[in-house]
C-alpha positions in Angstrom: 28.5 18.6 -18.5 28.0 15.7 -20.8 26.4 16.3 -24.2 23.1 14.7 -23.3 22.8 16.8 -20.2 23.6 20.0 -22.2 21.0 19.1 -24.9 18.4 18.5 -22.2 19.2 21.8 -20.5 18.8 23.7 -23.7 15.5 22.0 -24.6 14.2 22.6 -21.0 14.9 26.3 -21.0 14.3 27.3 -24.6 10.8 27.1 -26.0 11.9 28.3 -29.4 14.6 25.6 -29.7 12.2 22.9 -28.3 9.5 23.9 -30.8 12.0 24.0 -33.7 13.1 20.5 -32.8 9.6 19.2 -32.6 8.3 21.0 -35.7 11.3 20.3 -37.9 12.1 16.8 -36.9 9.3 15.5 -34.7 11.8 14.8 -32.0 11.0 15.4 -28.4 12.9 15.9 -25.2 12.5 12.2 -24.2 13.7 11.0 -27.6 17.4 11.9 -26.8 19.6 9.4 -25.0 23.3 9.0 -24.3 23.8 6.9 -27.5 21.9 8.8 -30.1 23.3 12.3 -29.3 26.7 11.0 -30.4 25.3 9.0 -33.4 26.0 10.7 -36.7 24.7 7.7 -38.8 21.3 7.5 -40.3 18.7 7.4 -37.5 21.1 9.1 -35.0 20.6 12.5 -33.5 24.2 13.7 -33.5 23.8 16.5 -36.0 20.5 17.7 -34.4 22.1 17.6 -30.9 25.0 19.7 -32.2 22.6 22.2 -33.7 20.7 22.3 -30.4 23.9 23.0 -28.5 24.9 25.8 -31.0 21.5 27.4 -30.6 21.8 27.1 -26.8 25.2 28.8 -26.9 23.7 31.6 -29.1 20.9 32.1 -26.6 23.3 32.0 -23.6 21.5 29.0 -22.1 24.8 27.2 -21.9 28.4 28.4 -22.2 31.3 26.8 -24.1 33.0 26.1 -20.8 30.0 24.0 -19.7 30.6 21.4 -22.4 33.0 18.5 -21.8 
């Protein structure tokens, strides 16, 4: 699955990760799009998206094989 799809899946199925993202960064599910999940420059969400994926892997919401 693409990175955006994986981020959305994790946020959809993990209340803890969704709340962390909201409380820590004030970023919500709908704020992620195909461009900003790969943007590591200022204003991009690349690093946050990577952390969401790592946490999703830790919680077994997604598997390493799921990611493209």
